[in-house]
N, C-alpha and C positions, 0 to 999 in steps of 0.2 A: 378771415379776410384781413388783410394789412391796408390801412388807409395811409396815404401819404399827404403831407401838407406841404405845398410848394409856394414860395414867395418868388415872383418874377418881377424884375425891375427892368423896364425897356428904356432905352435912351437912343437919341440920334448919335451917329458916330462922331460928329464934330460938334463943339460948343456953337451956340448961336444958329441953331438948326433952321433951315429954310421951311417955308410952309409945306412943300412937297416931302421933306424928310419927316416932318411931324405927321402928315397924312399917311406915310408908310407905316410909321410906328403905331398909330391908331388902328389902322387895317390889320397890322399883325396881331394886336391884342385882342381885336374882335373875333378874327379867325381862330386864334389859339383858343379863346374862351369857347367858341363853338365846338371845336374838336374835343375839348374836355367834357363838355355836356353830351356829345355824341358817344363818348366812350365809357359813360356811366359816372363820370365824376361830376363835381359841383364847384361852381364859383362861390367862394366864401365872401370875397370882397373885391372891390375895384376902386382904386383911388388914383386919378390922374394916370400916369404910366406905370402904375404898379398893379400886380394882379395877385390875388391870394386863392389858390385852388386846392381842392381835396381830390386826390386821385385814388381810385379803388383798385386799379390793375398796375401792378408794379412794372410788368414788361411793357405795356403801353405806355406808361408814365415815362420810363427811362427812355424808350425809342422816341416819343414825342419831344422830349428835352434835347435829345441828340440831334433830331431833325431840325428843331428850333435853332439850335447853335449854328448848324450848317446854313440855314436860311439867313441868319443874321450876317454871317460872313459874305453870303452872295448879294444880299440886298442892302448892305451898308448901314445896318443898325447895331445896337449893342443889347446884349442880354446879361443880366447878373441874376443868378438864381440861387436859392437855398431850399434844401429838401430835408425833412424829418419825418419820422414816424409820427402819424397824427394821433396822439394819445388823447382820446376823447373825454371830456369832462361831461356834465350835464348840458343839455342844450339850452338855448336861451329861452325865457319863459313863453315866448310865442311860438317856439317850436320851428321857427323859420330856418334857422341856421344851427349847424353843430357848434358845440362849444369845446374848446380845447384847453388843456391844462396850462397854467402859467408857465411852467417849466418848458413845455413844448414851444409855446410862443417865444419865450426868452431864448432859446437855443436857435430858433429859426431866425430870429432878428440878429443875433450875434454872428451867426454864419453869413447871412446876406451882407452884413457890413464888412465881412472879411474877404469875399470873393471879388475877383477882378473881372475885366471885360470878358465876355464869351465863356463864362465858368459856371458850373452848378456845384455848389458846396454841400458836403453831407459829413456826418460823423462817422467814426469807426463802427459805432453800434449799428448804424443804418447799413453800412458796408457788409456787416455780418449777415443781416437780413437778406441783402441783396444776393450774397453768395449762396444762400439757401434757396431763394425764391427765383432768382434770375441770374445764375451764375455767369452767363455769357455777358453780362454787362459789368461784372466786378471789375474786370481787367482795364476798364475805361477810366477808373479813378485812381489818381496819384495823390500822395501825401504832400500837403504843403510844409515847408521848411518851418513856418512860424504858426503855433498853435493859437487858438483864441483864449482869452482869459477865463478863469474858472468862475463858475457861479458859487454864490454862498453855499457852503456844505460840500463842494467839490474839492478834493485834496490838490489836484493839479490842473493846470491849463488842458484844454481838450484839443487833441489833434484835429485837423481838418483835411478832408480828401476832396479833390475836385475832378469834375469831368470837364476837360477843356474842349472848346470848339474852334 
């Protein structure tokens, strides 16, 4: 089984969002979190307008992100997301939440900082896994012209691929 770790950042479409726009964003976050749980995934963390989820079904996860990007266009909010293979470390001492390797979290945060409005960013390594496990979604991703900087120990900057909505 392949776990996917997804960081989603939700925003109102315009700066200085009205109360109604903030309510829409809050509703979308709650609804998406509910769908993740129903599909067998888990909510790892929620902080303001940011949601960190672990998905266990690649096809469902990719389709849900595609649907979320479409919903964002229709309803006038913004989603910026990044997705990596969830490489698990040991769980926290309480066992309440899964633990992820530092490298997994570093890559996720770097990708999330690199994507634009209505995009889901991934690495070429994850695209290879998508081509094997859910090939019908692989064609939705395009390479960005500017890679993200390399982590210590990486010889070159890492390419970024995005699904745009």
